[in-house]
Phi, psi and omega in degrees: 000155182276165182297332183287336182250343184224125182264332178224136175213130179239148177226106180051039182296129184220154174214124177247145171242093189067234179273352182276128180262104181280322179223129189237096170051063179264147182225125174194168174218156180236112176293160179300133175078013179251157177255120181247128180251132170257112188249133177172167180286171174301137180090002183284341182111007183295310182294322176299320177299312183293327178290327174291317182291334179270005176083012181273319179247141175270130177299150173259358178195154180074196182208165176200149174234146175230119182057030178088357181256141181283130185292333181275322185265335186229047183297326183291326177293325178292316183300327180291335193247001181244164167250145182222128179223127181244175178301322177270093187303130181273071181242154177262111187295334181270010174248159175278167174304319178299318181289322176299313181296320179296320180296312183291328176298321178289320180298318182275002174076027175294126183304141184305323183293342184254350189297311184300319179293318180296318179295320179296321177299317182289323176300317181289315181298325181271000181066028186267008186306317183283353184243004190300330184251009176276154174293137183300328181295340182267001179276151175289169180301321182293320180287325176294323177299314180296321179293319179298320177297315179300318179294326182287337184243015184299334181263012178056058181289143176284346180228129182237130176254126178242111183254099181053041189288346182253005181297133177082005180256143184295157185303321180295316179294325177295319179297316179294324178298316180292332173299320178295320180295318176302317180299318180295318179296321178296337179266006174106357179283134174269143187225132170244120182239127172264143181200156169248006175275115182298323183294333180291333179296336178296336182279352189264149174292318178225150182231130170253121179266122183249142175204129178059034178082001182244152175270105187267349176198148179209113181186180173287158178305318180296318179296319179299317179296322181293339182279349180289119182285161173085197187232122191261133177238150169251123184248120177258110186211168172285156175048061183301329179296314178295319180298320178299317182296319180294315185290331178298338180258010185262135178300137178093348179268118177280323182195146174225125181224147178278131174234098184067237180263006183237173178246142167252124185237122178261125182251150177291333182205145181302334183296343180280358183299318179295328178296320180301312180301314183294318183296316181292320178297318179296330178277003178080021181256121181283127180255123179279314178194156175230124183230138170291140180221155173286149181288147174261169175295333176294318175301315181297314183297315181297321179295316182293323176297317179299316178297319179296317180296323179292323181289325187263354181293139177296137182287144179270155179079192182051000000 
């Protein structure tokens, strides 16, 4: 794809650290103006992927381009043209938001004649007006997050990398943060966001699910949900851990997983619902209610991880 339609493209991108395979032959692309989410637990390979794409780490296999530049041969060209924001905000605590923004504007080469106007735009967009002259160390996590985003985009990059940028921030602030991201995407900025929050994947145009350094699924959130086989039930019962163990051995049950104080149970066919009730009652587990529910991305992810583990588990015998 050309630079005008695709901002990121990878082909069997890999990174090894000695014998450890952190990222194993992943393939995806990000069209201009879209939000792409890399979803997975800590250690899945998300940060290593983003560090390769941002020109910080050199791949040990495969290839990738960002804004038309090769990550292995032209990392410095990429660094000039992207924004990068991580969980550990790269802010100077002894400076004010205005001073932080001024510093980053100079680092990124924003022309002096444009700096004041650009900083004023970011202060207003981030709602930082009442905090502009406070020391950054005295700001709450949510305000520091907004400031870090402003610093990352002070030079109006066409590509923005967010690496666990919402970790540790309250749900309301996370929602407001994503409103800002939506606005940027609508203006043509492409965004790659890594996260382990399943609900954040709902905000993305496409989602890549990573586990053990591999991309185990890649599609839109709706398509991923449609791929979950079976019929999903939510079971509200006593002793959910015991209930999970019983149902995992029950005919017709594809999967049973604990979600909070309840169980999500995937059945091969809706007709097995009565069997679920009978099996749990026979095991002495009181069932309050059983309801059919639509699958969440967490249900999809847990199912795909289980399938991946079964495929990659060493075979016994022989």
